KOLPAZA-703001 format. One record per residue: x, y, z of N, C-alpha, C, O in turn; residue in one letter. Coordinates in pm, whole numbers, plus 50000, padded with zeros to 5 digits. Example, Ala and Ser with C-alpha at 12.3 -4.5 7.8 and 13.67 -1.06 7.14 Angstrom:
BEGIN
513194943150780512304955050780513204967050780514244966850846a/512854977550708513674989450714512905000350787513415011450804s/
end
This chain:
BEGIN
500814988749996500015000150002500975012449993501925013650070x/500695020749905501505033649895501285043650003500125045450039x/502245050350059502135060350171502215074050094502885075649992x/501475083350153501445096950102502985102150089503765098950180x/503415109349988504775112849962505445120250072506675119550081x/504715127850164505495135450259506065125350378506935128950458x/505485113050379505915103350481506535090550424506885081450499x/506675089850298507015077250232508415071450300508535059450323x/509385080250328510675075650364510655070450512511655065050559x/509455072450589509465067650728509145052650726508005048350709x/510185045250742510085030750737510345024950880509875013950911x/511045032050962511405026851088511095037751204511335049751186x/510565032951317510245042351427511545049651471511465060751525x/512715043751451513895049851503514655058751408515775063151433x/513945061151292514585070251193514525084051253513555088051317x/515665091751228515675106151269514935114051164515025111051045x/514185124251209513655133351101514775141251035515815143251098x/514585145950906515635153850842515565166750869516585173250891x/514255172550869514135187350887512855189950974511845182950966x/513005200451054511875204351140511655218251118512555226651117x/510305220751098509825234851087509385240351230508385235651284x/510065249351286509715254151410508975268451384509415276951307x/507875269751455507075281551430507025289951555506545284851656x/507455301551558507415311851663507045324651604507905332651567x/505725327251593505185339051524505415351551597505765361751536x/505245351451734505145364551800506585369251845506755380951881x/507545360651843508815365051893509885356551834509705344551812x/511075363151806512125355851737513285353051838513505360251936x/513985342251806515205338751880516315347851856517345346151920x/516205357451769517125368151746516815380251840517625389451846x/515745380551906515255392451990515995389952129516325378752169x/516205401052192516875401152325515925397352434514935404352456x/516205386152505515215382252603515335392752723516365398352759x/514045394152778513965402652886513225415352861513025423052955x/512805418152738512035429052690510975425752594511065415552526x/509915434052584508795429952505508185416452541507865412852655x/508075408952422507565395152435508585384352437508305372452439x/509855389652435511095378352438511405376052576511565384952660x/511495362252597511785357252724512375342652720513085338252629x/511995335952828512475321752830512165312352712512885302752687x/510985315852635510615308352515511755310552417512285300852363x/512145322352393513245326252293514505317452323515095311352234x/514875317252454516135309252496515785293752466516615286952405x/514755289052503514325274752488514445271052355515055260552331x/513935278252253513945274652112515235275252053515585266351975x/516055285352086517405287852046518275276152095518985269852016x/518215273652217519185263152284518895249452228519805241552201x/517645246752210517205232252169517465230652023517875220151974x/517205241751954517385241651793518835238051767519085228951688x/519855244851829521155242851812521675229451850522605224851783x/521185222651951521475208851983520805199051899521415188651873x/519605201051850518925192651761519835192351631520135181651578x/520235204551583521015205851451522395198351473523015194251375x/522865196651597524075190551614523965174951601524955167851588x/522695170351604522345157351596522185153351438521965141751400x/522305163551359522335162851218520935164351163520685159151054x/519945171351233518575174451198518575189651164519015197651246x/518095193551049517975207751019516875213651081515845207151091x/516945225851128515835231751190515705246951125516615255251127x/514535248651074514075262651026513065269451122511955264551143x/513455280051175512545287751261511885299251192512545308751151x/510585298451178509685308251112509165318851204508475315551301x/509445330951181508985341451272508545354151202509025356551091x/507705362051255507275374251191508435385151180509195387551274x/508485390951067509385401651044508885414151123507715417651106x/509665420651205509115431951284509795444351257509495454151325x/510785445351154511415457751124511965457050981512195446050931x/512185468850912512625468950783514155467050783514905471050872x/514525460150668516015457350669516365444150723517535440550711x/515525436550780515825422750830516095415050700515335416250604x/517135407350698517195397050593516265386250597515975381350706x/515745381650487514735372350500515215358950559514425351350615x/516465356450548517025342750595518295346650678519195353250628x/518305342650797519475342950882519965330550929519215323450997x/521215326650901521695313550948522395316351088523395323451097x/521785310351194522395314151324523325303151381523905304751488x/523425293151313524285281551354524275270251229523455270851138x/525205261051239525195250651132523785242551158523545236251262x/522975243651058521735235951063520605242751125519515237151139x/520845255351164519755263751226519545275851151520515283251138x/518395279251098518035289751007516805297351053515735291451071x/516945310751074515695317751107515255324250976516065330050903x/513945323050948513285328250831512285338450866511405334750944x/512255350750823511315361750844510255361950750510465362050629x/509105361950803507915362950713507155375450745506755377950859x/506935384150627506195395750638504755392950661504115386250580x/504215397750768502945397050808502395409150895502565409851016x/501805417350829501395430450890502585439850893503635437450834x/502365450650964503395461450963504705457351023504765449251115x/505755463350968507075460051010507455467451133508195477151130x/506935462651240507035467851370506665457351481506145446751449x/506925460351609506525450951703505005454651720504545466051715x/504285442751740502805444051768502425437751905503045427751941x/501465442851981501075436052094500485421852059499855420551953x/500645412452135500125399152115498645399852074498215392751983x/497855408652144496375407552118496065413951971494895413851930x/497055419151896496785422651770497265412751664497005414151544x/497985402751712498605393651616497635382951557497925377551450x/496455379651626495565370451550495175375051413495015367051320x/495005389351402494665393851263495645392451163495355394451044x/496915388651205497905386751107498275372151077499185369450999x/497525362751142497855348551122497565343750981498205334250936x/496685349550913496215345250774497465349850691497945342250606x/497975361850715499135367550629500355358650663501095354750572x/500555355550781501695348150811501675335450748502675331250690x/500445328150756500275314650695500495315650549501175307250492x/499945325450487500175327250340501665329050308502195322950216x/502325337350384503725338350370504515326650373505445324750295x/504125317750473504785304750513504595296450374505575292250312x/503425294850335503235284950214503715290950092503925283449996x/503935304550080504385311249953505945309049939506555311649835x/506485304450045507975304250045508505291349985509555286150021x/507695286449889508215274949802508235262549882508895253449833x/507615260250003507635248750066506415240050028505285244750015x/506725226650011505825216449968505785205450067506675203550150x/504725198350056504655185950138506045177850106506515177349992x/506565172250208507905165150203509105174350229510255169950237x/508795187150243510075195250276510425194050422511605194450455x/509395192450518509685189650656509015175950701508045170950645x/509625170850804509105158250870508035160750978507125152951004x/508275173151042507415175651161507455190651173508415197251134x/506345195951229506135209651262506045210851413505255204151480x/506825218951460506755222851609506425236151631507185244951592x/505335239051691504845252751724504825257551860504515249951952x/505125269451881505335276152018504365286052044504235295651969x/503595284352154502615295252192501335292752102501485287551992x/500105296152146498865292452083498815299051949498245292751860x/499355311051920499255318051791500055309651681499615308051567x/501275304451726502005296151629501175283051604501155277251496x/500515279351712499825265751703498745266351590498555256351521x/498075276951572497145278351457497715277751325497135272051233x/498915283751313499665282751182500115268351166500005262751057x/500615262451268501045248451270499935238951233500215229251163x/498685241051275497625232251254497375233151100497175222551041x/497375244651032497265245450882498445238550807498325232250702x/499615240750877500785233850805500705218350814501005211050720x/500315214350927500165200350941499195194150834499515183750777x/497995200650807497025196350712497525197750566497265189250481x/498245208750541498845210850410499965201950364499975196450254x/500945200950460502015192550436501935177350462502705169250412x/500935174550543500735160550578501795155250670502295144150653x/502135163750771503205159050859502565162451007501665170751019x/503125154751123502485156851244502875170551303503915176151268x/501975176051400502195187651476502515185051616501755178551688x/503675190151660504065188651800503945205551851504375215151787x/503295206051971503065219152013503495220652163503275211852246x/504145232752192504455236452323503645248152356503595257552277x/502985248352469502035260052507502875271152566502615282752534x/503895268352652504675278652728503785286352829504115286552948x/502775292152790501875297452893500435294152856500155292052738x/499535293452948498125289752918497235299052979497375302453096x/496235303652899495245314652948494575309453072494565316653172x/493995297553073493215293053189494035292953314493525295953422x/495315289653302496125290953424496435304353465496345307853583x/496835312753364497065327153398495865334653454496025342753546x/494735332453404493575338553450493125334253590492335341153654x/493655322753636493305317753776494205323953866494015322353987x/495235331353823496125336853917496665350353873497875352553865x/495725359453846496085373053786496775381353887496435380554005x/497715389353849498375399353929497515411453937496795414553842x/497585418454047496885430154067497125440453945498255443353904x/496015445353896496065454953772496335448153647496415454753543x/496485434953647496775428153507495205423453450494245420753523x/495215423153314493865421053250493875405753228494915399653203x/492635399853238492515386153198492665383853052492385392252967x/493145371453027493245366952878491875365252818490965359852881x/491745370152690490265370452635489895355352603490715346252591x/488635354352591487905342052562488475336652426488665324552411x/488735345252335489305341852208490505333252219490665323252150x/491385337752311492645329452329492395315752383492985305652342x/491375316052488491115303352559490645291952448491085280452443x/489705297452365489145288952262490325285152169490445273452133x/491175294552131492205291452032493175280852088493725272752014x/493375281252234494325271452279493675257652278494335247652250x/492285257252310491675245352314491595238752169491525226552159x/491625246952057491595241051927492955235551892493105225251826x/494005243351942495465237851918495625224851986496135215051931x/495195224952107495465211752195494675199252112495195188252096x/493515202252070492795191851995493485188051864493465176451823x/494115198251798494825194851667496165188751671496575182051576x/496875190951779498155186651800498375170351811497605163651881x/499405164751742499745150951760500455148551893500225138351958x/501345158051935501945157352067502035170452126502275180652060x/501835170152259501925182752338502995181652437503015172252516x/504005192152434505185191552514504995199952631504715211852615x/505125194752753505035203352878506355203252949507085193352943x/506675214453020507925215353083507935208053219509005204453269x/506865205953271506685198553410505505190353419504565191953341x/505505181853508504415172853532503195180353565502095176053531x/503315191353630502295201153678501575206753543500355206453526x/502425211353458501815216853324501225205653255500135207753201x/501755193453246501155181753188499695180153244498725178953169x/499615180053372498345178453433497205189153394496025186653373x/497825201653390496925211953363496335210853206495215214553173x/497285205153123496805203652988495685193652981494725194952905x/495885182453070494855171953069493515175753140492445172453091x/493585182153248492515186453328491795198153274490565198053273x/492495208453227491975221053200491525222153043490625229453001x/492345213152967492155215552820491765201852758491775200452636x/491445192352836490975179352800491965172052692491525164752604x/493125174552707494305167552634494295152452649493985147552758x/494585145752557494685131652558495945128252639497035132652602x/495845120752742497115118352819498295111852741499455114252775x/497975103452633498785096152559499625105952465500675102452411x/499025119152453499595128552358500515138052431501205146052368x/500525137252566501245147852641502525141252694502515130552755x/503635148452667504985143052716505695155352793505725166652743x/506215152352906507005162352983508375161352956509005150952973x/508905172752911510385173552884510905186252946510535197152903x/511735185253046512135197753135513095205353041513855199352965x/513025218153050514065227452990515425225253060515545219653169x/516465230252984517755229353054518395242653088517755253153099x/519825241253105520535253153122521945250953071522485239853083x/522605262053011523915262252975524885261853066525295272553111x/525425250353110526265249653233527685254253201528475256353292x/528025256053069529315262053034529275276553056530305282453091x/528075283453037527995298353053527645300953192528325308753258x/526535294453248526105297653383526735288453475526325276953482x/527715292653546528545283753634529005293553761529035305753748x/529325287353875529755295053984530965302253954531765297753872x/531185314054019532415322254005532285334854083531245336854145x/533285343854084533275355254154532445366854077532525368553956x/531695374154159530895384854100531445398454143530805408854129x/532705398054198533205411654248533395422054129533065433954135x/533975415854023534145425753902532925432653868532935444753844x/531855425453863530495430753826530075441053924529685452253889x/530165437054053529755447354158530515460354153529965471354162x/531785458654139532605470954122532225480253996532235492554003x/531925473553887531405479953773530105488253794529865498853737x/529325482253882528075487653903528045496954028526995502454061x/529255498554098529345506354221528725499854337528215507054422x/528725486954348528165480154462529255473854549530155467154497x/529185475854676530245472354759530265456354780529305449054756x/531515452254828531605436754837530675431554947530155420454934x/530445439455060529585434155153528045437155140527255434255229x/527695443055027526275446655003525485433554988525945423254940x/524155435255038523255424055031522505427754891521765437654889x/522665420654784522115423654654520945414554616521145402854584x/519755419854620518655412754574518285414054418517975425054373x/518325403554342518355405354211516895400554143516285390554181x/516515408054052515325404153980515665404353816516135414653767x/515465394753748515795393353605514515389253532513945378653556x/514105397853445512885394253356512125405753299512525417253315x/511075403153234510275413853170509565421353287509135415653388x/509485435353262508905443553371507475444353341507035452253258x/506715435853413505195436153400504595430253529505285423853609x/503305432753546502735427853675502705412753689502765407553800x/502615405653580502715390953589504035385153654504035374353712x/505125393053640506395388453691506715394053836507695390553901x/505805402753875505655408254008507055414254073507365411554189x/507805421753997508895429154050508635439054162509505443154239x/507225442854164506755451854272506735445754403506895452754503x/506535432154409506645424554538507985424554592508185425154713x/509005423854499510365423854553510625439254618511215440654725x/510145449454549510395463454602509755464954733510315470154829x/508535460054736507845461654864508465454454978508585459555089x/508865441954945509785434255044511025442055084511345443555202x/511655446654990512985454555026512625465955123513265467855226x/511565473555086511205484955180510785479655323511045486555422x/510195468955334509925463155469511215458555538511335459555661x/512125453755464513385451255521514145461955585514695460755694x/514145473255506514745485055550514005490855670514635496155761x/512655489955671511905495855774512185488455903512325494456010x/512275475555891512545467256015514075468356067514335466856186x/514995470955975516345472656013516985483655932517535481855824x/516865494955993517375507855916518835506555882519305512455785x/519595498655961521055497055946521325489955807522405490555748x/520185482955761520445475755632520465484955521521035481455418x/519865497155528519765505255424521065508555340521025509055217x/522125510655407523455512755347524045501155281524985502855202x/523575489255306524185477555253523245470755145523695461455078x/522035474855129520955467755057520985474354917520955486654904x/521055465754813520795469454674519805461254609519955449054610x/518785466754549517905458954464518325461354320518325472554269x/518645450854263519125451454123518075445154029517735433454046x/517565452653931516445448653845517015450453711517465461253674x/516975437553624517445436653497516265432853403515685422053411x/515975442453315514845437753230514165450153153514585461453174x/513255448153076512595459453010511005457453015510505446853053x/510335467452978508935468852995508405458052892508975455152787x/507145452152942506535441352861505155440952915504835444953027x/504275435352817502835433252842502185445052875502335455352810x/501385443952985500695456053044501625466553104501235477853131x/502945462253124503795472253177504255483253071504685494253106x/504125479352943504535488652834503705501452848504305511852820x/502505502352883501765513352907502165523853008501695535253002x/503015520153100503615528753206504945523453231505185516753332x/505865526353140507265521053154507995525653266509035519653295x/507545537153346508375542453455507725537953590508075543053697x/506725527653582505925525053704506785518353814506445519253932x/507895511653777508665504553891509645516453956509845517054077x/510135524553872510905534353944510025545054023510495550654122x/508815547753981507955554754058507555548854184507385555954283x/507395535054186507035527854298508175527954402507935529154522x/509415526754354510585526854444510665540254505511075540754621x/510355550954446510395564354498509245565754616509435571154725x/508095560354573507045560654673507255552954801506805556454910x/507975542254778508465534554895509585539754969509835534555077x/510295549454926511355555254983512645547454973513525548555060x/512765539654865514025531154853514565533154711515185523954657x/514345545154644514765546954519516375547754516517015544654415x/516955551854630518415552854631518925538854655520155537854652x/518275528254676518715515654693518445505454578518805493754584x/517715511354463517305504154357518115507654223518195519054179x/518605498054171519345498754033518575493453918518315481353912x/518205501453831517405494253709518265493753591518725504053543x/518515481853538519385480553417518595475153306517605468253332x/518965477753181518205470753067518705456853058519645453053128x/518005448352961518445435052937519915435252901520425444852842x/520595424652939522005423652896522215409652825521335401052828x/523345408052765523725395652690523775383452787523885385352909x/523705372252739523755359752831525085358852909525105355153026x/526145362252843527465363052915527475373253036527925370853148x/526925384652994526765395053103525895390853213526125394153329x/524835383453176523875379953272524415370253367524055371253484x/525305360253330525875351953408526665359653518526585355753635x/527375369453487528155378053581527255384153677527555384053797x/526125389753634525045396753723524565384953825524395387653944x/524375373053779523825363253880524855361053987524525359754105x/526195360653945527195357554042527445368854134527965366754243x/527085382054091527105393454178526095394054279526265401554376x/525005386654269523755388354348523965379054478524655368854477x/523295383654584523195375354704522145365054691522265354154745x/521105368454617519895359154607519215366254479519235378354455x/518625356054402517725360854292516335357954333516025347254386x/515425368054305514025367754350513065366454236512945375254151x/512375354954236511365353254128509975351954178509505340854204x/509275363754194507975362154267506765362854167505705368154200x/506955357654052505965356253953504585351553998504515343854094x/503535355353940502335349353968502105336853876501195329153907x/502765334753782502815322753707504025320853625504465330253559x/504615308753625505685305653533505485291053490505325282053572x/505505289053347505545276153300506735267453336506695255153337x/507875275353367509005267353418509765277753505509715276953628x/510495287753440511325297153521512825294653490513585290053575x/513205297853371514655296653334515535305353413516665301653445x/514995317553446515835327253523516325319653656517525320053684x/515465313053735515675305953845516895294953827517825293553906x/516705287953714517645277553693519035282653653520035276853695x/519115293553570520275301453542521065305753662522265303353674x/520315312553752520795317353874521375307353961522485309154011x/520675296653982521195284654066522435278754004523295274854083x/522655277553867523735272753802524995280753832526105275353830x/524815293953860525855302953887526185302554039527055309754087x/525455294054111525645292654265524975302954345525375305054460x/523975309654294523115319754355521765313754388521025309654298x/521435313354520520195307254559519005316354508519175327954472x/517855310154510516625316654459515545316554553515235305854605x/514875327854583513685329854657512565330954548512635339854464x/511575322254550510655322154433509215319254487509035313054592x/508215323954412506895320354428506635305954409507165300754311x/505875298654490505585284654480504485282154383503415277054416x/504805286254254503805285254149504295277754029505475278953997x/503485270353961503895264453828505155256453828505465248053912x/505895260353715507155253853705508265257553798509285250553802x/508115268453876509075272353979509205260854080510265258654138x/508095253554101508195242054196509085231554153509545223854238x/509395230354027510365221753966511715229153963512695224354020x/511755239353905513025247253894513755250454007514975251554001x/513055252154120513815252954255513455243254354512295240254382x/514535238054408514345226754518514305234654642515335239754686x/513215236054698513015244054822513795237354936513595225454959x/514675244655009515445240055120516775234655077517655232855161x/516975231854943518265228154897518885237854812520085240054819x/518055244354722518825253354632518165267754642518575277154573x/517175268754728516515281454750515285279454835515135268954896x/514475288554839513215289654917512045292354844512025302654776x/510975284054847509675286554779508715293454877508535288954990x/508125304254833507235312254915505875311054877505615314054761x/504875307054959503535306654925502925320054909503115328255000x/502195323654802501545336254803502555347154749503675344454706x/502015359554758502725370554704502805382254811503015393854777x/502615378554936502755388355038503995394155053504855386255092x/504385406355034505815411255048506345409755189507565410055205x/505525408055295505965406555427506615391755443507585389755516x/506025382555371506575369355375507975368155304508895361355351x/508085375355186509375375755122510335383855200511515380555195x/509975394455274510875402355355511495392955460512705393155484x/510635384655521511085375455631512115367955592513165367555656x/511895360255468512875350055410514135356155372515205350555396x/514045369355303515205375955251516085381155370517305380055369x/515435386555466516125390255595516965379155656518135380755690x/516255367055668516995355455732518185351855641519265348255689x/517985352955513519155349655414520255358655430521415354655427x/519945370855447520925382655450521725380655579522905383955581x/521195375955675521755375155820522455362055847523315361355935x/522095351355771522575338555801523575333355689523165326455596x/524765336555700525745333755593526065318755578526275314355465x/526105310755685526135295955673525025290555578525245282955484x/523805295255613522655289355531522835294155384522525286455293x/523315306255359523365310455220524455301855150524285298855032x/525565297655215526565289955163526035275155136526525268555044x/525055270155217524575257055200523645257655073523695248954986x/522845267855070521955269054956522735271954830522325267154724x/523785279154831524575281054708525095268354653525015266054533x/525695259354746526235247254704525055237854638525225231054537x/523885238554711522745230454667522175235654530521645228154448x/522325248254513521805255354393522555250554270521995247354165x/523905250354289524685245454167524545230454143524555225654029x/524425223754243524065209054232522855206854162522815199354065x/521705213954211520335211954155520375215054000519925207153916x/520975227253968520925231053826521625220653744521185217653632x/522625215453792523525205653717522655192753666523025184853580x/521505192253733520675180653701519895182953572519305173553520x/519885195953515519155200053393520185201453285521315205753310x/519775197753160520695198353048519865200452926518895193252905x/520265211352836519665212652709519885200252611519105198052519x/520865193452634521155181152548520115171452571519575165452477x/519805169552695518775159252741517365164352694516495156152663x/517145178152690515995183852647515835180852501514795175952458x/516865183952426516845179652281516545166852245515705164252158x/517315157052319517085142952291515695138752320515105130652247x/515145144352429513765140852452512795144352340511925136652300x/513025157152289512215163352189512325155452070511275153152010x/513495150452019513665142051906512975129751920512425125151820x/512905123252033512175111852058510705114252029510035106351963x/510275124752077508825128952069508455131251917507375127451871x/509515138051834509265138251703509055124651638508175122351555x/509935116051685509915101351617508575095351640507925089451554x/508195097451766506835090351810505675096851724504785089751675x/505705110851708504715117351629504725112051489503675109251431x/505855110751435506095106851284505555092351281504825089251187x/505845083551372505465069751365503935069351369503295061951295x/503395077351458501965078351463501295081951341500295075951300x/501865092051281501235097251154501335086951041500445085950956x/502465079051040502685068650948501585057850966501015053150868x/501325054351085500405043651118498945048751089498105040651051x/498635061551105497395067051074497105066650916496015064050865x/498385069850847498215069950703497975055950640497215054150544x/498645046550699498475031750655497045028750677496325024450587x/496615031150806495105026750840494205033250748493325026450693x/494315046350723493355053850631493465047850480492495046950405x/494705044250452494815039650308494135025850285494135020750173x/
end
């Protein structure tokens, strides 16, 4: 019985795919993480794509062109190519305006000379890309693997103060992508459970693959040089926040906790530095100065240092310069910042939500805090600032915990998932024929 041309070469379950089409409509791996819509998802796609390519599998990453002069094709590594598709104005667009550009993006994808048989599998990231991936699956006759990264139903259940709920259209869109995908990749068992319970996903189609961390870049070391460059003394207590500046990430919780620490112990004022690295994002773009204004209102503006996003190598130095990294987010599908910090030997104080319960080993590599009460964070951070032996134990545990995560393991798990999806598509084609 003849198989469709797009899957004819699939004769064994163990065959590696030749080429993977990765869809990331709303953000590019070329974008700087920490500002706009660029974040952990960008890092995830970039790191995994490079390692999949090292296994001999070509990866093409399709994303929306956001500015004039961008070359249509950028090769970022051997076997990894970013392809820009013109869909809408050549500028950054809020995510809630991108659904109107999905038809244009899909048209551009199919107009790129791509035919059935060009790719063995489509991997879409975030629900917007999932809708394009759904059409690509049907047009090319290949399986669709999808990663949610964040889910509207989960986010809406734990909204930050002042944040707007995700619209019903997104909820419906996510449900449609879940139903259409051949495989759904979750970062944690908790996310897998949410897909099954909240989105009716078939348990057999859900696979948990933890993200990794670049242990060559993020490793323990001295942070003194970074402290001196930033004008921070060696004996300072440095509370670090890294990420997009928006209510969802809750940097305001850290500022309020720092203000409480100073109020309780005025002698701490001269030694405390709150270091925030990131750019405005989401609902935070409408008031880009809100964090600085809050610091002034709390009376700690002189203890807060706001920095724009930095390169990964610079970021590793910033982690080493910190006493503790604080991740008080209302929701995180995983929390790569926490993992990167721990790999540098810097313990983490994080909210006990979502993937942070996996990324942080409470009591070993950091402390998980229930809720978002600044007083609770202040108590934990004060204890850490005063107890050097405890910090040393957590620092050692942080590095050991992070060493258990690897992008190579993530990539290998993903390739196995691609194989299973391809094998399932082959079986379905045979049954249908």
